[in-house]
DONU-657602 format. One record per residue: residue in one letter; x, y, z of N, C-alpha, C in turn. Coordinates in steps of 0.1 Angstrom, whole numbers, padded with zeros to 4 digits, always signed. Layout:
N
aXYZXYZXYZ...
END
This chain:
377
x+1065+0660+0756+1072+0671+0761+1084+0675+0751x+1089+0686+0754+1101+0691+0747+1100+0691+0732x+1089+0697+0727+1087+0697+0712+1090+0710+0706x+1095+0710+0695+1098+0722+0687+1085+0726+0680x+1081+0738+0684+1068+0743+0678+1070+0757+0673x+1060+0761+0665+1059+0775+0660+1046+0780+0666x+1047+0791+0673+1035+0797+0679+1035+0812+0676x+1023+0818+0675+1023+0833+0674+1030+0839+0686x+1039+0849+0684+1046+0855+0695+1041+0868+0699x+1038+0869+0712+1031+0881+0717+1041+0893+0716x+1054+0891+0719+1063+0902+0718+1075+0897+0710x+1080+0905+0701+1092+0901+0693+1102+0912+0692x+1115+0908+0692+1126+0917+0689+1136+0909+0681x+1139+0914+0669+1146+0906+0659+1159+0913+0654x+1168+0905+0651+1180+0910+0643+1182+0900+0632x+1178+0904+0620+1179+0895+0608+1169+0884+0608x+1158+0885+0616+1147+0875+0617+1134+0881+0614x+1124+0873+0611+1111+0879+0609+1102+0874+0621x+1089+0874+0619+1080+0873+0631+1081+0859+0638x+1084+0849+0630+1083+0836+0636+1096+0828+0634x+1101+0822+0644+1112+0812+0642+1109+0800+0651x+1118+0790+0651+1115+0778+0659+1114+0781+0674x+1104+0774+0680+1101+0776+0694+1099+0762+0700x+1099+0761+0713+1097+0748+0719+1088+0749+0731x+1083+0738+0735+1074+0738+0746+1074+0724+0753x+1072+0724+0766+1070+0712+0773+1055+0709+0776x+1046+0715+0768+1032+0713+0768+1026+0716+0755x+1016+0709+0751+1010+0712+0738+1005+0727+0737x+1007+0733+0726+1002+0747+0724+0994+0747+0711x+0984+0757+0711+0976+0759+0699+0983+0770+0690x+0981+0768+0677+0987+0778+0668+0975+0786+0662x+0978+0797+0657+0969+0806+0651+0974+0810+0637x+0969+0803+0627+0975+0805+0613+0974+0820+0609x+0964+0827+0614+0963+0841+0609+0974+0850+0615x+0982+0845+0625+0993+0852+0630+1006+0849+0623x+1006+0841+0613+1018+0836+0607+1023+0846+0596x+1036+0848+0596+1042+0855+0585+1054+0848+0580x+1058+0851+0568+1070+0845+0562+1082+0850+0569x+1092+0842+0570+1105+0845+0577+1116+0848+0567x+1113+0848+0554+1124+0849+0544+1127+0863+0539x+1121+0873+0545+1124+0887+0541+1137+0893+0546x+1140+0892+0559+1151+0899+0565+1164+0896+0558x+1173+0906+0559+1186+0905+0553+1196+0900+0563x+1204+0890+0560+1214+0883+0569+1228+0889+0568x+1236+0886+0578+1250+0890+0577+1257+0882+0566x+1268+0888+0561+1276+0880+0552+1290+0880+0558x+1294+0868+0562+1306+0866+0570+1319+0867+0562x+1329+0873+0568+1342+0872+0563+1348+0859+0567x+1356+0853+0558+1362+0840+0562+1375+0842+0570x+1373+0846+0582+1384+0849+0591+1381+0841+0604x+1384+0828+0604+1381+0820+0617+1391+0823+0627x+1387+0820+0640+1396+0822+0651+1398+0808+0658x+1410+0805+0662+1412+0792+0669+1407+0793+0683x+1399+0783+0687+1394+0783+0701+1405+0782+0711x+1403+0787+0723+1412+0786+0734+1416+0772+0737x+1429+0769+0740+1433+0756+0743+1428+0751+0757x+1422+0761+0764+1417+0758+0777+1403+0751+0777x+1397+0750+0765+1385+0743+0763+1388+0728+0764x+1382+0721+0773+1385+0706+0775+1373+0698+0772x+1374+0688+0763+1363+0680+0759+1358+0672+0771x+1344+0672+0773+1338+0665+0783+1328+0655+0778x+1324+0656+0765+1314+0647+0760+1315+0648+0744x+1314+0637+0738+1315+0637+0723+1309+0624+0717x+1305+0625+0705+1302+0614+0697+1307+0616+0683x+1316+0607+0679+1322+0608+0665+1315+0599+0656x+1305+0591+0660+1297+0583+0652+1305+0572+0644x+1315+0567+0652+1323+0556+0646+1318+0542+0648x+1307+0541+0657+1302+0528+0659+1292+0525+0648x+1287+0512+0647+1278+0508+0637+1263+0512+0640x+1261+0515+0653+1247+0518+0657+1247+0531+0666x+1236+0537+0667+1235+0549+0675+1236+0545+0690x+1244+0552+0697+1247+0549+0711+1236+0552+0720x+1229+0542+0726+1218+0545+0735+1222+0551+0748x+1235+0551+0751+1239+0557+0763+1241+0572+0761x+1241+0577+0749+1242+0591+0746+1230+0597+0740x+1222+0589+0733+1210+0595+0726+1197+0587+0729x+1186+0595+0730+1173+0589+0731+1165+0594+0719x+1156+0586+0714+1147+0589+0703+1133+0594+0709x+1128+0605+0703+1115+0609+0706+1106+0603+0695x+1095+0597+0699+1086+0590+0690+1072+0595+0691x+1067+0602+0681+1053+0607+0681+1049+0612+0668x+1036+0614+0666+1031+0620+0654+1023+0633+0658x+1028+0640+0668+1022+0652+0673+1022+0663+0663x+1033+0664+0655+1034+0675+0645+1041+0687+0651x+1047+0685+0663+1055+0696+0668+1047+0708+0674x+1033+0707+0673+1025+0717+0678+1024+0729+0668x+1030+0727+0656+1029+0738+0646+1027+0733+0632x+1019+0722+0631+1015+0717+0618+1027+0711+0610x+1037+0706+0617+1047+0698+0610+1041+0686+0605x+1046+0681+0594+1040+0669+0587+1047+0656+0588x+1056+0655+0598+1064+0643+0600+1060+0636+0613x+1060+0623+0613+1061+0615+0626+1075+0612+0629x+1079+0614+0641+1093+0610+0646+1093+0595+0650x+1102+0588+0644+1102+0573+0647+1116+0569+0652x+1117+0557+0656+1130+0550+0660+1134+0541+0649x+1129+0542+0637+1132+0533+0626+1146+0536+0621x+1153+0525+0617+1166+0527+0611+1166+0534+0598x+1155+0534+0591+1154+0541+0578+1153+0556+0581x+1150+0561+0593+1150+0575+0596+1162+0580+0604x+1170+0571+0610+1182+0575+0617+1192+0563+0617x+1204+0565+0612+1213+0554+0612+1227+0560+0610x+1237+0552+0613+1251+0556+0612+1257+0548+0600x+1264+0556+0591+1271+0550+0580+1283+0558+0577x+1294+0551+0575+1307+0557+0571+1311+0569+0581x+1308+0566+0594+1312+0576+0604+1304+0588+0605x+1291+0588+0599+1282+0599+0600+1269+0594+0605x+1263+0603+0613+1249+0601+0617+1240+0607+0607x+1231+0599+0602+1221+0604+0591+1207+0604+0597x+1201+0616+0597+1187+0618+0601+1180+0621+0588x+1170+0612+0584+1164+0612+0571+1149+0615+0572x+1145+0625+0565+1131+0628+0564+1126+0622+0551x+1115+0615+0551+1111+0608+0539+1096+0607+0538x+1091+0605+0526+1077+0603+0523+1072+0590+0528x+1060+0589+0532+1054+0576+0537+1045+0579+0549x+1032+0576+0547+1023+0578+0559+1027+0569+0570x+1025+0574+0582+1028+0567+0595+1018+0571+0605x+1015+0562+0613+1005+0565+0624+1012+0562+0638x+1010+0572+0647+1016+0571+0660+1009+0579+0670x+1014+0580+0682+1008+0588+0692+1007+0602+0688x+0995+0608+0692+0993+0622+0689+0998+0632+0700x+1003+0626+0710+1008+0635+0722+1023+0637+0721x+1028+0648+0726+1042+0651+0725+1051+0641+0733x+1046+0634+0743+1054+0625+0750+1053+0611+0744x+1044+0609+0734+1043+0596+0727+1036+0586+0735x+1029+0590+0746+1022+0580+0754+1007+0579+0753x+1002+0589+0746+0987+0589+0745+0982+0578+0736x+0971+0573+0739+0965+0562+0731+0958+0568+0718x+0956+0582+0719+0950+0588+0707+0961+0589+0696x+0958+0585+0684+0968+0585+0673+0965+0595+0663x+0975+0597+0654+0975+0606+0643+0983+0601+0632x+0979+0603+0620+0987+0599+0608+0992+0611+0601x+1004+0610+0596+1011+0621+0589+1018+0615+0577x+1020+0623+0566+1025+0618+0554+1040+0617+0553x+1048+0621+0563+1063+0619+0563+1067+0613+0576x+1079+0608+0576+1086+0603+0588+1100+0610+0589x+1105+0611+0601+1118+0616+0603+1123+0611+0617x+1134+0617+0622+1139+0614+0635+1143+0626+0643x+1141+0625+0656+1145+0636+0665+1152+0629+0677x+1165+0632+0678+1174+0626+0689+1177+0637+0699x+1178+0633+0711+1182+0642+0722+1191+0635+0732x+1198+0644+0740+1208+0638+0750+1203+0640+0764x+1190+0643+0766+1185+0646+0779+1188+0635+0789x+1193+0638+0800+1197+0629+0811+1208+0620+0807x+1214+0622+0795+1226+0615+0791+1237+0624+0787x+1234+0637+0784+1244+0647+0782+1236+0660+0785x+1239+0666+0796+1232+0678+0801+1243+0688+0806x+1243+0700+0802+1254+0709+0805+1250+0723+0809x+1257+0729+0818+1255+0743+0821+1268+0750+0818x+1268+0758+0807+1280+0765+0802+1289+0755+0794x+1296+0761+0785+1305+0753+0777+1305+0757+0762x+1313+0749+0754+1313+0751+0740+1307+0739+0734x+1297+0740+0725+1290+0729+0719+1293+0731+0704x+1298+0720+0698+1301+0720+0683+1294+0708+0677x+1288+0711+0665+1282+0701+0657+1286+0703+0642x+1292+0693+0637+1296+0695+0622+1286+0687+0614x+1279+0694+0605+1268+0688+0598+1267+0693+0584x+1261+0685+0575+1257+0689+0562+1241+0688+0562x+1235+0699+0557+1221+0701+0559+1213+0697+0547x+1200+0693+0549+1191+0690+0538+1187+0702+0530x+1181+0700+0519+1176+0712+0511+1163+0709+0505x+1156+0719+0500+1144+0718+0493+1132+0724+0501x+1121+0727+0494+1110+0734+0500+1103+0724+0510x+1102+0729+0522+1096+0722+0533+1106+0715+0543x+1119+0716+0540+1128+0711+0549+1132+0720+0561x+1134+0715+0573+1136+0724+0584+1145+0716+0594x+1158+0716+0592+1168+0710+0601+1171+0719+0613x+1174+0713+0624+1177+0721+0636+1187+0714+0645x+1196+0722+0650+1206+0718+0661+1204+0728+0672x+1198+0723+0683+1193+0732+0693+1194+0726+0707x+1190+0734+0718+1191+0729+0731+1178+0734+0739x+1174+0725+0748+1163+0728+0757+1167+0725+0772x+1161+0732+0781+1164+0730+0795+1160+0715+0799x+1168+0710+0808+1166+0696+0812+1155+0696+0824x+1156+0706+0832+1147+0705+0844+1136+0715+0844x+1135+0724+0835+1125+0734+0834+1122+0741+0847x+1133+0746+0853+1133+0752+0866+1124+0764+0867x+1123+0772+0856+1115+0785+0857+1101+0783+0851x+1097+0771+0848+1084+0769+0842+1084+0765+0828x+1072+0765+0822+1070+0760+0808+1077+0770+0798x+1078+0765+0786+1084+0773+0775+1076+0786+0774x+1083+0797+0773+1098+0799+0771+1104+0805+0784x+1097+0804+0795+1103+0810+0807+1116+0803+0811x+1117+0790+0807+1130+0782+0810+1140+0782+0799x+1136+0789+0788+1146+0791+0777+1147+0781+0767x+1153+0785+0756+1157+0776+0744+1169+0783+0737x+1178+0774+0733+1190+0779+0726+1190+0772+0712x+1189+0780+0702+1190+0775+0688+1204+0777+0683x+1212+0767+0682+1225+0768+0677+1225+0770+0662x+1216+0763+0655+1215+0764+0641+1201+0760+0636x+1194+0768+0628+1182+0763+0621+1183+0769+0607x+1177+0762+0598+1175+0767+0584+1162+0761+0579x+1157+0768+0568+1145+0763+0562+1147+0765+0547x+1143+0754+0539+1141+0755+0525+1154+0759+0517x+1165+0754+0522+1178+0757+0515+1177+0753+0500x+1183+0762+0492+1184+0760+0477+1171+0763+0470x+1161+0768+0477+1149+0773+0470+1152+0788+0466x+1144+0794+0457+1146+0808+0454+1146+0817+0466x+1156+0825+0468+1156+0834+0479+1147+0846+0478x+1140+0849+0489+1132+0861+0490+1138+0871+0500x+1151+0869+0503+1158+0878+0512+1158+0892+0506x+1157+0902+0515+1159+0916+0511+1171+0917+0503x+1171+0923+0491+1182+0925+0483+1186+0913+0474x+1179+0902+0475+1183+0890+0467+1180+0893+0452x+1189+0888+0444+1188+0889+0429+1181+0877+0423x+1176+0878+0411+1171+0867+0404+1181+0856+0403x+1177+0844+0407+1186+0832+0406+1193+0829+0419x+1193+0839+0429+1198+0836+0442+1191+0826+0449x+1197+0817+0456+1191+0806+0463+1192+0807+0478x+1182+0802+0485+1182+0803+0500+1195+0796+0506x+1202+0804+0515+1214+0798+0520+1217+0802+0535x+1207+0808+0541+1209+0814+0554+1207+0804+0565x+1214+0806+0576+1211+0799+0589+1208+0809+0600x+1202+0804+0610+1197+0813+0621+1201+0808+0634x+1206+0817+0643+1209+0814+0657+1201+0823+0666x+1194+0817+0675+1183+0824+0682+1182+0819+0697x+1178+0829+0705+1174+0826+0719+1159+0828+0721x+1152+0819+0728+1138+0821+0732+1138+0822+0748x+1130+0831+0753+1130+0834+0767+1118+0842+0771x+1118+0848+0783+1107+0857+0787+1098+0850+0797x+1085+0849+0793+1075+0842+0802+1069+0830+0794x+1061+0823+0801+1054+0812+0794+1046+0817+0782x+1046+0809+0772+1038+0812+0760+1023+0815+0764x+1017+0825+0759+1021+0833+0747+1029+0846+0750x+1033+0848+0762+1040+0860+0765+1056+0858+0764x+1060+0850+0755+1074+0847+0752+1080+0857+0743x+1093+0858+0742+1100+0866+0733+1112+0859+0727x+1117+0864+0716+1130+0858+0711+1138+0868+0704x+1151+0866+0703+1160+0875+0696+1171+0866+0690x+1176+0870+0678+1186+0862+0671+1192+0869+0659x+1200+0861+0652+1207+0867+0640+1207+0857+0629x+1204+0861+0617+1205+0853+0605+1218+0856+0598x+1224+0846+0592+1237+0849+0585+1239+0839+0573x+1247+0844+0564+1253+0835+0554+1266+0829+0558x+1270+0818+0553+1282+0812+0556+1294+0820+0550x+1306+0818+0555+1317+0824+0548+1318+0820+0534x+1323+0829+0525+1324+0827+0511+1311+0823+0504x+1300+0827+0511+1286+0824+0505+1284+0810+0502x+1290+0801+0510+1287+0787+0508+1273+0783+0512x+1268+0773+0505+1254+0769+0509+1256+0757+0518x+1249+0758+0530+1250+0747+0540+1246+0733+0536x+1239+0732+0524+1235+0719+0519+1245+0713+0511x+1256+0720+0507+1266+0715+0498+1277+0707+0505x+1280+0710+0517+1291+0704+0524+1289+0705+0539x+1299+0699+0546+1298+0699+0561+1304+0712+0566x+1297+0718+0576+1302+0730+0583+1300+0728+0598x+1308+0735+0606+1308+0734+0620+1300+0745+0626x+1289+0742+0633+1280+0751+0640+1283+0750+0655x+1285+0761+0661+1289+0761+0675+1284+0773+0683x+1283+0771+0696+1281+0782+0705+1291+0781+0716x+1295+0792+0722+1302+0793+0734+1293+0800+0744x+1291+0793+0755+1280+0797+0765+1287+0799+0778x+1287+0811+0784+1292+0813+0797+1282+0821+0805x+1285+0823+0817+1276+0831+0826+1274+0844+0820x+1261+0848+0816+1258+0861+0811+1260+0863+0797x+1265+0853+0789+1268+0856+0775+1268+0843+0767x+1262+0844+0755+1262+0833+0745+1267+0838+0732x+1276+0831+0725+1282+0835+0713+1280+0824+0702x+1278+0828+0690+1275+0818+0679+1287+0819+0669x+1290+0807+0663+1301+0805+0654+1297+0796+0642x+1303+0799+0631+1302+0789+0619+1316+0788+0614x+1321+0775+0614+1335+0773+0609+1345+0781+0616x+1343+0784+0628+1353+0792+0636+1351+0807+0635x+1341+0811+0627+1339+0825+0625+1328+0830+0635x+1331+0839+0644+1322+0844+0654+1313+0854+0647x+1300+0851+0647+1291+0860+0640+1280+0867+0649x+1278+0862+0661+1267+0869+0669+1270+0866+0684x+1266+0876+0692+1267+0875+0707+1254+0880+0713x+1249+0873+0723+1238+0879+0731+1242+0878+0745x+1238+0889+0753+1242+0890+0767+1230+0891+0776x+1232+0888+0789+1221+0887+0798+1213+0900+0800x+1219+0911+0797+1211+0923+0798+1201+0924+0787x+1201+0915+0778+1191+0914+0767+1183+0901+0767x+1183+0894+0778+1173+0883+0779+1168+0883+0794x+1158+0876+0796+1152+0875+0810+1143+0863+0811x+1139+0861+0823+1129+0850+0826+1120+0855+0838x+1107+0854+0836+1098+0858+0846+1087+0847+0847x+1083+0845+0859+1072+0835+0862+1060+0842+0867x+1048+0837+0863+1036+0842+0868+1028+0832+0875x+1024+0835+0888+1017+0826+0896+1006+0833+0904x+0994+0829+0902+0982+0836+0909+0982+0851+0906x+0986+0855+0894+0986+0869+0890+0997+0877+0894x+1007+0871+0901+1019+0878+0905+1031+0874+0896x+1037+0884+0891+1049+0883+0882+1061+0884+0890x+1070+0874+0889+1083+0873+0896+1094+0872+0887x+1105+0880+0889+1117+0879+0881+1125+0867+0886x+1131+0860+0877+1139+0848+0881+1154+0851+0882x+1158+0863+0881+1171+0867+0883+1179+0871+0871x+1191+0877+0872+1197+0884+0861+1203+0875+0850x+1206+0863+0853+1211+0854+0842+1201+0844+0837x+1189+0843+0844+1179+0833+0840+1173+0837+0827x+1170+0827+0818+1169+0813+0821+1182+0805+0818x+1192+0812+0812+1203+0805+0807+1214+0803+0817x+1210+0799+0829+1219+0796+0840+1216+0782+0846x+1210+0773+0838+1206+0760+0842+1211+0750+0832x+1210+0737+0835+1215+0727+0825+1205+0726+0813x+1212+0725+0802+1204+0722+0789+1210+0710+0783x+1202+0704+0774+1206+0692+0766+1204+0695+0751x+1210+0687+0743+1211+0689+0728+1201+0681+0721x+1195+0687+0710+1186+0680+0701+1190+0681+0687x+1188+0671+0679+1191+0671+0665+1178+0665+0658x+1173+0673+0648+1161+0668+0641+1160+0674+0627x+1152+0668+0619+1147+0674+0606+1132+0673+0606x+1126+0685+0606+1111+0686+0605+1108+0688+0590x+1095+0685+0587+1090+0687+0574+1078+0696+0574x+1079+0707+0567+1068+0717+0567+1067+0724+0580x+1055+0726+0585+1053+0734+0597+1051+0749+0594x+1047+0756+0604+1043+0770+0602+1055+0780+0599x+1067+0775+0599+1078+0783+0594+1082+0779+0580x+1087+0766+0578+1092+0762+0565+1081+0763+0554x+1069+0759+0558+1058+0759+0548+1052+0773+0545x+1057+0783+0552+1052+0797+0550+1064+0806+0545x+1075+0800+0541+1086+0808+0536+1090+0803+0522x+1097+0812+0515+1102+0809+0502+1091+0805+0492x+1091+0793+0487+1080+0790+0477+1067+0786+0484x+1067+0783+0496+1055+0780+0504+1052+0765+0502x+1046+0759+0512+1042+0745+0512+1054+0735+0513x+1051+0723+0508+1061+0712+0508+1063+0707+0494x+1074+0706+0489+1077+0700+0476+1080+0685+0478x+1070+0677+0476+1072+0662+0479+1083+0656+0470x+1086+0662+0459+1095+0656+0449+1110+0657+0454x+1113+0665+0465+1127+0666+0469+1130+0656+0480x+1120+0648+0485+1123+0639+0495+1126+0625+0489x+1135+0617+0496+1140+0619+0510+1151+0630+0511x+1153+0636+0523+1163+0646+0525+1170+0642+0539x+1183+0644+0539+1191+0640+0550+1199+0651+0557x+1199+0651+0570+1209+0659+0577+1220+0649+0581x+1232+0651+0577+1243+0642+0580+1252+0649+0590x+1255+0642+0601+1262+0648+0612+1276+0640+0613x+1286+0648+0612+1300+0642+0613+1304+0639+0627x+1301+0649+0636+1304+0647+0650+1297+0657+0659x+1296+0654+0672+1291+0663+0682+1302+0664+0693x+1306+0676+0697+1317+0677+0707+1313+0688+0717x+1314+0685+0730+1311+0694+0740+1323+0696+0749x+1326+0709+0752+1338+0713+0759+1334+0721+0772x+1343+0720+0782+1341+0728+0794+1354+0737+0795x+1351+0749+0800+1363+0759+0802+1370+0755+0814x+1382+0750+0813+1390+0745+0824+1395+0757+0833x+1395+0769+0828+1399+0780+0837+1389+0783+0848x+1376+0782+0844+1365+0784+0854+1353+0776+0850x+1353+0763+0853+1341+0755+0849+1328+0760+0855x+1328+0766+0866+1316+0770+0873+1309+0781+0865x+1316+0791+0860+1310+0802+0852+1312+0800+0837x+1321+0792+0833+1324+0791+0819+1333+0802+0813x+1337+0811+0822+1344+0823+0817+1359+0820+0816x+1366+0827+0807+1380+0826+0806+1385+0819+0793x+1376+0814+0785+1379+0807+0773+1373+0813+0760x+1370+0825+0761+1362+0832+0750+1370+0832+0737x+1364+0828+0726+1369+0829+0713+1362+0841+0706x+1369+0853+0706+1362+0865+0702+1368+0870+0689x+1360+0878+0682+1363+0884+0669+1363+0899+0670x+1370+0906+0662+1369+0921+0662+1354+0925+0660x+1351+0937+0666+1337+0941+0666+1331+0943+0652x+1339+0946+0642+1334+0947+0628+1331+0934+0622x+1334+0923+0628+1331+0910+0622+1320+0902+0629x+1314+0908+0639+1304+0901+0647+1293+0911+0650x+1281+0905+0653+1270+0914+0656+1266+0912+0671x+1265+0922+0679+1260+0922+0692+1245+0923+0691x+1237+0913+0694+1223+0913+0693+1217+0921+0705x+1210+0931+0703+1205+0940+0714+1197+0932+0724x+1188+0923+0719+1180+0916+0729+1168+0925+0734x+1162+0919+0744+1150+0926+0751+1153+0927+0766x+1153+0939+0771+1155+0941+0785+1143+0936+0793x+1145+0933+0805+1134+0927+0813+1123+0937+0816x+1111+0934+0813+1100+0943+0816+1098+0945+0831x+1091+0956+0835+1088+0958+0849+1080+0947+0855x+1084+0943+0867+1077+0933+0874+1065+0939+0882x+1054+0933+0880+1042+0937+0886+1039+0928+0898x+1039+0933+0910+1038+0925+0922+1024+0924+0927x+1015+0932+0923+1001+0932+0928+0994+0919+0924x+0988+0912+0933+0981+0900+0930+0967+0903+0927x+0963+0900+0914+0950+0903+0910+0947+0894+0897x+0935+0891+0895+0931+0883+0884+0932+0891+0871x+0933+0904+0873+0934+0913+0861+0948+0919+0859x+0958+0913+0866+0972+0918+0864+0976+0919+0850x+0981+0930+0846+0985+0932+0832+0998+0925+0829x+0998+0918+0818+1010+0911+0814+1016+0920+0803x+1028+0925+0805+1034+0935+0795+1039+0927+0783
END
């Protein structure tokens, strides 16, 4: 369950993204390679280095500074499998210290070469096994840190090289509205193939990949899912693989905002997302704030290859760049003390000329007629 996958998307609406970005599922999904396209063409925002200080009314409710010698089992669980994320990723996720450990106050998630054999199922329980040529780690806070609304900050230094795919993201804990993506996904930060030659629109010879992506996934169950998001460069054109940067969202009822080093770069609102369930041919709306009105938990991982990273920039996986590490300085979660129920009142906002309002996708018409041939828009 709860695997990051790439699948062909039936409906898409993008801002600074191409056809495919990271997706998730609580059930195995099939991929169709002929539906894949590279994601390295769209042009990203270039941020001004004008950070804004968060409201003092944000109160910390959960954190990990990684000051202990071992990863805290009361805060983090390991996913263990060789499923491949449902999108041809080439790593097995393990609980080995060589793939995830704490050193000098940093959590290190290491993707490295080396064949490994493990369960071929997403929950890691199947007796059917699979072998893959890389190992890595995927940690999550499910049932140990689950939140509805708040400010989530992760300070991290990202891996680089062709085939690397680090992610800081969130999935629903209870899947109230059904399988992915009807119950939603929040991508705080994703990147692929940092420091490889850039193929971004307008890139010059010698320019290197340096973009990060913030995205929402929603709609109906796959394959009738949708996503919208924003790609951006860091302030002062810094490369995320060279140093630590703070990736954050502020999430309140009806609105989610993205930040890098305190700079607000994107906003999505509930009139541009939706959740619909389909049962016995009847499509039902799940309400105006769904699916981002339930508890979500945090995930940290580094994937290798897969249908996004391996189809962008130079293509494939460059084995010579491994091992590669995502180093995490801290994770901090805050609740808005002004109104913890809605999360409203603590907004860290930027002038309109410094941030992008992502249009999103309005909810399609709900078809109430029950029939085996009900049209899925």
